[in-house]
C-alpha positions as CSV (number, residue, x, y, z in Angstrom):
1,M,-46.7,-0.5,-49.1
2,K,-43.8,1.0,-47.0
3,R,-44.4,4.5,-48.0
4,L,-48.2,4.0,-47.1
5,N,-47.2,2.6,-43.7
6,A,-44.9,5.5,-43.2
7,Q,-47.7,7.9,-44.1
8,M,-49.9,6.4,-41.7
9,A,-47.4,6.3,-38.9
10,E,-46.5,9.9,-39.5
11,Q,-50.5,10.9,-39.3
12,T,-50.9,8.8,-36.3
13,D,-48.0,10.5,-34.4
14,S,-49.3,14.2,-35.4
15,L,-52.8,13.2,-34.2
16,H,-51.4,11.8,-31.0
17,T,-49.5,15.1,-30.5
18,K,-52.5,17.3,-31.3
19,V,-54.7,15.3,-28.9
20,K,-52.1,15.3,-26.1
21,E,-51.8,19.3,-26.6
22,M,-55.6,19.5,-26.3
23,I,-55.8,17.4,-23.1
24,Q,-52.8,19.3,-21.6
25,S,-53.9,22.8,-22.4
26,R,-55.5,25.2,-19.9
27,P,-58.6,25.6,-22.0
28,T,-59.9,22.0,-21.2
29,R,-59.4,22.3,-17.5
30,R,-61.4,19.5,-16.3
31,I,-61.4,16.0,-17.9
32,T,-64.0,12.9,-17.7
33,I,-62.4,9.5,-18.1
34,G,-64.4,6.7,-19.3
35,M,-63.5,2.9,-19.1
36,D,-65.0,-0.1,-20.5
37,I,-64.0,-3.7,-21.0
38,W,-64.9,-5.8,-24.3
39,T,-64.3,-9.4,-24.6
40,K,-64.3,-11.3,-27.8
41,K,-66.7,-14.2,-28.3
42,G,-65.1,-17.3,-27.2
43,L,-63.1,-15.5,-24.4
44,S,-60.0,-15.5,-26.7
45,V,-58.9,-11.9,-26.0
46,S,-60.2,-8.8,-24.0
47,Y,-59.4,-5.1,-24.4
48,L,-59.8,-2.1,-21.9
49,G,-60.9,0.9,-23.6
50,V,-59.8,4.3,-22.0
51,S,-61.4,7.5,-23.4
52,A,-61.3,11.2,-22.3
53,A,-64.2,13.9,-22.8
54,F,-63.8,17.5,-22.1
55,F,-64.9,20.9,-23.5
56,D,-62.6,22.8,-25.9
57,N,-63.0,26.5,-25.1
58,A,-60.9,27.4,-28.3
59,K,-63.4,25.8,-30.8
60,Q,-66.5,25.9,-28.2
61,V,-67.2,22.3,-28.9
62,P,-67.4,19.0,-26.6
63,V,-64.8,16.6,-27.5
64,H,-64.6,12.9,-26.9
65,V,-61.3,11.0,-27.8
66,M,-60.1,7.5,-27.5
67,L,-56.9,7.5,-25.5
68,N,-56.1,3.8,-25.6
69,L,-57.1,0.1,-26.2
70,H,-55.3,-1.8,-23.9
71,S,-55.2,-5.7,-24.1
72,I,-55.8,-7.0,-20.8
73,S,-55.5,-10.8,-19.9
74,H,-57.7,-12.7,-17.5
75,P,-58.6,-12.3,-14.8
76,H,-60.0,-8.7,-15.1
77,T,-58.7,-7.6,-11.6
78,G,-59.2,-4.1,-10.1
79,D,-55.4,-4.0,-9.8
80,A,-54.8,-4.9,-13.5
81,I,-57.4,-2.4,-14.7
82,G,-55.9,0.3,-12.4
83,Q,-52.5,-0.2,-13.8
84,R,-53.7,0.2,-17.2
85,L,-55.4,3.4,-16.4
86,V,-52.3,4.9,-14.7
87,D,-50.2,3.9,-17.9
88,S,-52.7,5.9,-20.0
89,F,-52.5,9.0,-17.7
90,R,-48.6,8.8,-18.0
91,E,-48.6,8.4,-21.7
92,W,-50.9,11.5,-22.3
93,G,-49.6,13.6,-19.4
94,I,-53.0,13.8,-17.5
95,N,-52.7,15.2,-14.0
96,P,-55.1,13.4,-11.7
97,K,-56.3,16.8,-10.3
98,S,-57.6,17.6,-13.7
99,I,-59.8,14.7,-13.7
100,L,-63.6,15.7,-13.0
101,M,-64.7,11.9,-12.7
102,I,-64.0,8.6,-13.9
103,V,-67.0,6.9,-15.7
104,T,-67.4,3.1,-15.6
105,D,-70.1,0.5,-15.4
106,N,-71.1,-1.1,-12.1
107,G,-68.5,-4.1,-12.2
108,S,-67.0,-4.7,-8.7
109,N,-63.5,-4.7,-10.6
110,M,-64.0,-1.2,-12.2
111,L,-65.2,0.1,-8.6
112,K,-62.2,-1.5,-7.1
113,A,-59.9,-0.1,-9.6
114,V,-61.0,3.5,-9.1
115,R,-61.2,3.2,-5.3
116,D,-57.6,2.0,-5.1
117,L,-56.1,4.8,-7.3
118,H,-58.3,7.3,-5.2
119,E,-56.8,5.8,-1.8
120,N,-53.2,5.7,-3.0
121,T,-53.5,9.4,-4.4
122,M,-55.0,10.7,-1.2
123,D,-52.5,9.0,0.9
124,G,-49.6,10.4,-1.2
125,A,-51.1,13.8,-1.0
126,S,-51.7,14.4,2.7
127,D,-48.9,16.9,2.9
128,D,-50.2,18.9,0.0
129,N,-53.6,19.1,1.6
130,E,-52.2,20.5,4.7
131,D,-50.5,23.3,2.9
132,D,-53.7,24.0,1.0
133,D,-55.6,24.3,4.2
134,D,-53.0,27.0,5.3
135,D,-53.5,29.1,2.1
136,T,-57.3,29.3,2.4
137,E,-57.3,30.0,6.3
138,G,-59.3,33.0,7.3
139,D,-61.7,33.1,4.3
140,D,-64.8,32.0,6.2
141,D,-65.2,35.7,7.4
142,D,-65.9,36.7,4.1
143,I,-68.8,34.4,3.4
144,D,-72.2,35.8,3.2
145,D,-74.0,34.7,6.4
146,D,-77.3,34.2,4.4
147,A,-75.6,31.5,2.2
148,S,-75.8,27.8,3.0
149,P,-73.0,26.5,4.9
150,V,-70.2,25.1,2.8
151,P,-68.6,21.9,4.1
152,S,-64.9,21.0,3.6
153,V,-63.8,20.0,0.3
154,S,-65.8,16.8,-0.4
155,S,-64.7,13.5,-1.9
156,C,-66.3,14.9,-5.4
157,L,-63.3,17.3,-5.4
158,Q,-60.6,14.8,-4.8
159,P,-58.8,12.9,-7.5
160,Y,-60.5,9.9,-9.3
161,H,-64.2,10.6,-8.3
162,H,-66.2,7.9,-9.7
163,L,-69.6,8.1,-11.4
164,P,-71.4,5.0,-12.6
165,C,-72.5,4.9,-16.3
166,F,-75.9,6.4,-16.3
167,A,-77.4,4.7,-19.1
168,H,-76.0,1.2,-17.9
169,S,-77.5,1.9,-14.5
170,L,-81.0,2.7,-16.1
171,Q,-80.9,-0.7,-18.0
172,L,-80.4,-2.4,-14.6
173,V,-83.5,-0.7,-13.3
174,V,-85.3,-2.1,-16.2
175,H,-84.0,-5.7,-15.8
176,S,-85.4,-5.6,-12.1
177,L,-88.6,-6.2,-13.7
178,N,-87.6,-9.6,-14.6
179,K,-88.6,-11.0,-10.9
180,V,-92.0,-9.5,-11.5
181,N,-94.2,-12.5,-12.8
182,S,-96.6,-10.6,-14.8
183,Y,-93.8,-8.9,-16.9
184,S,-91.9,-12.0,-17.3
185,T,-95.1,-13.9,-18.4
186,T,-95.9,-11.1,-21.0
187,V,-92.4,-10.7,-22.4
188,G,-92.0,-14.6,-22.4
189,K,-95.2,-15.0,-24.6
190,A,-93.8,-12.2,-26.9
191,R,-90.6,-14.0,-27.1
192,K,-92.2,-17.0,-28.2
193,I,-94.1,-15.2,-30.8
194,V,-90.8,-13.8,-32.3
195,R,-89.1,-17.1,-32.1
196,S,-92.0,-18.8,-34.1
197,V,-91.4,-16.3,-36.9
198,R,-87.6,-16.3,-36.8
199,V,-87.2,-20.0,-37.3
200,S,-89.7,-20.1,-40.2
201,S,-88.5,-18.7,-43.6
202,V,-91.9,-18.9,-44.8
203,A,-93.5,-16.8,-42.1
204,T,-90.7,-14.5,-42.2
205,Q,-91.2,-13.9,-46.0
206,E,-94.9,-13.6,-45.5
207,L,-94.4,-11.1,-43.0
208,I,-92.2,-9.0,-44.9
209,E,-94.3,-8.9,-47.9
210,K,-97.3,-7.8,-45.9
211,A,-95.6,-5.4,-43.3
212,G,-92.3,-4.5,-45.1
213,K,-90.4,-5.6,-42.0
214,T,-90.1,-8.6,-39.8
215,V,-89.7,-9.1,-36.1
216,C,-86.8,-8.6,-33.8
217,A,-85.4,-10.7,-31.0
218,D,-84.3,-9.1,-27.6
219,C,-80.8,-9.7,-26.1
220,P,-79.9,-9.4,-22.3
221,T,-76.8,-7.4,-23.1
222,R,-78.3,-4.9,-25.6
223,W,-79.7,-2.0,-24.2
224,S,-83.4,-1.4,-24.6
225,S,-83.7,-4.5,-26.7
226,T,-86.9,-6.0,-24.9
227,F,-88.7,-2.6,-25.7
228,T,-87.6,-2.6,-29.2
229,M,-88.9,-6.3,-29.6
230,L,-92.2,-5.4,-27.9
231,Q,-92.4,-2.1,-30.2
232,R,-91.7,-4.1,-33.4
233,L,-94.5,-6.9,-32.5
234,L,-97.1,-3.8,-32.0
235,E,-96.0,-2.2,-35.5
236,V,-96.7,-5.5,-37.4
237,K,-99.6,-6.6,-35.1
238,T,-102.2,-6.9,-38.0
239,P,-100.1,-8.6,-40.8
240,L,-98.6,-10.7,-38.0
241,N,-101.9,-12.1,-37.0
242,E,-102.7,-12.8,-40.7
243,V,-99.5,-14.6,-41.1
244,F,-100.1,-16.7,-38.0
245,Q,-103.7,-17.4,-39.2
246,Q,-102.3,-18.6,-42.6
247,M,-99.9,-20.9,-40.6
248,N,-102.4,-22.2,-38.5
249,W,-100.5,-21.0,-35.3
250,D,-101.9,-19.6,-32.2
251,S,-101.2,-15.9,-31.8
252,L,-101.7,-13.6,-28.8
253,L,-105.2,-13.0,-27.4
254,A,-106.6,-9.5,-27.3
255,S,-105.9,-9.1,-23.7
256,E,-102.3,-10.4,-24.2
257,W,-101.8,-7.8,-26.9
258,Q,-103.1,-5.2,-24.4
259,K,-100.5,-6.3,-21.8
260,V,-97.8,-6.0,-24.5
261,E,-98.9,-2.5,-25.3
262,D,-99.1,-1.5,-21.6
263,V,-95.5,-2.8,-20.8
264,C,-94.1,-1.2,-24.0
265,N,-95.5,2.3,-22.9
266,L,-94.2,1.6,-19.5
267,L,-90.7,0.9,-21.0
268,A,-90.8,3.8,-23.7
269,P,-89.3,6.7,-21.7
270,F,-86.6,4.2,-20.4
271,A,-85.4,3.4,-23.9
272,E,-85.7,7.0,-25.1
273,H,-83.6,8.5,-22.3
274,T,-81.1,5.6,-22.7
275,N,-80.7,6.6,-26.5
276,T,-80.0,10.2,-25.4
277,L,-77.9,9.6,-22.6
278,Q,-75.4,7.3,-24.5
279,V,-74.5,10.2,-26.9
280,D,-70.6,10.9,-26.7
281,T,-71.1,14.6,-25.9
282,L,-74.1,14.8,-23.7
283,G,-73.8,17.1,-20.6
284,L,-74.2,15.8,-17.0
285,S,-76.9,18.3,-16.6
286,S,-79.4,16.0,-18.0
287,V,-79.1,13.3,-15.2
288,V,-81.3,15.0,-12.6
289,P,-83.9,15.9,-15.0
290,V,-84.2,12.5,-16.6
291,L,-84.5,10.7,-13.1
292,L,-87.5,13.1,-12.2
293,D,-89.0,12.5,-15.7
294,L,-88.9,8.8,-15.4
295,S,-90.2,8.8,-11.6
296,F,-93.2,10.9,-12.7
297,H,-93.7,8.5,-15.4
298,V,-93.6,5.4,-13.3
299,Q,-95.9,6.9,-10.6
300,A,-98.4,7.7,-13.4
301,C,-98.2,4.2,-14.7
302,R,-99.5,2.9,-11.2
303,N,-102.9,4.1,-12.5
304,V,-102.9,1.5,-15.3
305,S,-104.4,-1.8,-14.4
306,G,-101.8,-4.6,-14.6
307,L,-98.8,-2.1,-14.2
308,V,-99.2,-1.6,-10.5
309,E,-96.6,-4.1,-9.5
310,M,-94.2,-3.5,-12.3
311,S,-94.3,0.5,-11.4
312,D,-93.6,-0.4,-7.9
313,V,-90.6,-2.3,-8.6
314,L,-89.2,0.3,-11.0
315,L,-89.8,3.1,-8.7
316,Q,-88.0,1.2,-5.7
317,E,-85.2,0.4,-8.0
318,L,-84.7,4.0,-9.2
319,R,-84.8,5.4,-5.7
320,R,-82.3,2.6,-4.6
321,R,-79.7,3.3,-7.4
322,F,-80.2,7.1,-7.9
323,A,-81.1,8.5,-4.5
324,K,-77.6,9.7,-4.2
325,F,-78.4,12.2,-7.1
326,T,-81.9,13.6,-6.2
327,D,-82.0,13.3,-2.3
328,N,-79.4,15.4,-0.5
329,T,-79.9,13.6,2.6
330,A,-79.1,10.2,1.1
331,V,-75.9,8.3,2.1
332,G,-73.2,9.0,-0.3
333,F,-75.1,11.9,-1.9
334,D,-73.3,13.1,-5.0
335,P,-73.9,16.8,-5.9
336,L,-72.0,16.8,-9.3
337,P,-75.2,16.2,-11.4
338,A,-77.1,18.6,-9.5
339,A,-74.5,21.4,-9.7
340,A,-74.4,20.6,-13.6
341,C,-78.0,20.8,-13.9
342,Y,-78.0,24.3,-11.9
343,L,-75.5,25.7,-14.1
344,D,-77.4,24.8,-17.2
345,P,-79.9,27.5,-18.4
346,S,-82.1,24.9,-20.0
347,T,-82.4,22.7,-16.8
348,A,-81.7,25.1,-13.8
349,A,-85.5,25.7,-13.3
350,I,-85.9,22.1,-12.1
351,L,-84.0,22.7,-9.0
352,L,-86.1,25.8,-8.0
353,S,-89.1,24.0,-6.7
354,E,-89.7,23.7,-2.9
355,E,-89.1,20.0,-2.9
356,M,-85.5,20.3,-4.5
357,N,-84.5,22.9,-2.1
358,G,-81.9,20.7,-0.4
359,V,-80.4,19.5,-3.7
360,L,-80.2,23.3,-4.9
361,Q,-78.4,24.2,-1.6
362,A,-75.9,21.2,-2.0
363,A,-75.3,22.0,-5.6
364,R,-74.4,25.7,-4.9
365,A,-72.2,24.4,-2.2
366,Y,-70.4,22.3,-4.5
367,I,-69.9,24.9,-7.1
368,Y,-68.5,27.3,-4.3
369,Q,-66.2,24.4,-3.4
370,Q,-65.0,24.1,-7.0
371,V,-64.3,27.8,-7.3
372,N,-62.4,27.5,-4.0
373,F,-60.5,24.5,-5.0
374,N,-59.5,25.7,-8.3
375,M,-58.9,29.3,-7.9
376,V,-56.6,29.8,-4.9
377,S,-54.8,32.5,-6.6
378,C,-58.3,34.4,-6.6
379,Y,-58.6,34.0,-3.0
380,W,-54.9,35.3,-2.6
381,F,-55.9,38.5,-4.4
382,K,-59.1,38.8,-2.4
383,R,-57.2,38.6,0.9
384,H,-54.8,41.3,-0.1
385,F,-56.6,43.5,-2.3
386,S,-58.1,45.6,0.6
387,A,-54.8,46.2,2.1
388,I,-53.5,47.6,-1.0
389,Q,-56.6,49.9,-1.7
390,N,-57.8,52.6,0.5
391,S,-60.8,52.2,2.9
392,K,-63.2,53.6,0.4
393,V,-62.6,50.7,-1.9
394,V,-65.1,47.8,-1.5
395,Y,-64.2,44.4,-2.9
396,S,-66.8,41.7,-3.2
397,V,-66.9,38.6,-4.9
398,S,-70.3,36.9,-5.9
399,F,-70.6,33.3,-6.4
400,L,-73.8,32.5,-8.5
């Protein structure tokens, strides 16, 4: 047993060293940090998970690693979360300047933790920022006059830039339907049918024999579970009605089954995109295309009788939560997802339409800022090159 424990400790230390080298190596460059809190049933213990995602140029693959699983006591304050995050950065040697963004849920304690870290870092780096401004002075003369104006370095380029978990935010959009009476009524009747089967061993056995599967219940904290519940009901609709007839139970009316199908069709793209977006190594370039696809889908559902109110609520909530990614005039606009979309050949065409011109210009400006922010040496070379060469040499740098 001692030998086994020693071998496990040796492998753990080796893996720890390997991951640390990957994080600190130059090819990784920018790192995305993820945070989430998990509490054991009964509230007896809680853990804060901290992970890191980055692209390993050496192997040409995206990497997602778990850094720490901190035990965290109640209350889960922003200060406590922030301190655990700082501990992780120190342990793994992560420089705040290498952090592209921090992804969390929309909890106020998470937001406070990231905001406090950002403010503390910026307060301590004011002198450094003044030096950086001196290094880049005079570069404006070399910018193409036809290019869109590039503002000063935005908050997206500063340490601890926060981005909400996109899949989690999509589920909050779906949950906004709970305030729509027609939706609550339809889902409530579906839950009643599911409950009737699940509490009866006879009905459950009969349904499995006839359909090869049984119904499934939804859960408020499980992503897309309401869609899954409705989809399963539609899959076993015919054998389910036969079972209810044998049990002398009242099933759904034909009009109610149609409402279940309509709601299921409304929620289907949300569930599909949620399943795609929660993949560990998914690129940020998918955010803007997904938002546009969902907006078009919801607008199309307004033509379906009975879905007008639900569609309006979803569309309003989509715009409220995600305007900062698709509308460059929105307060707090974040160009990072649009920039990722623009740099991805498979999604860049989405930003080339006339309606997305403002977002496109913002994405290009952000990319220019990234180059300016991370390649000071390139700009030093740019300023001094013409002085070294003769007047016949023309030096130009093209961005995108």
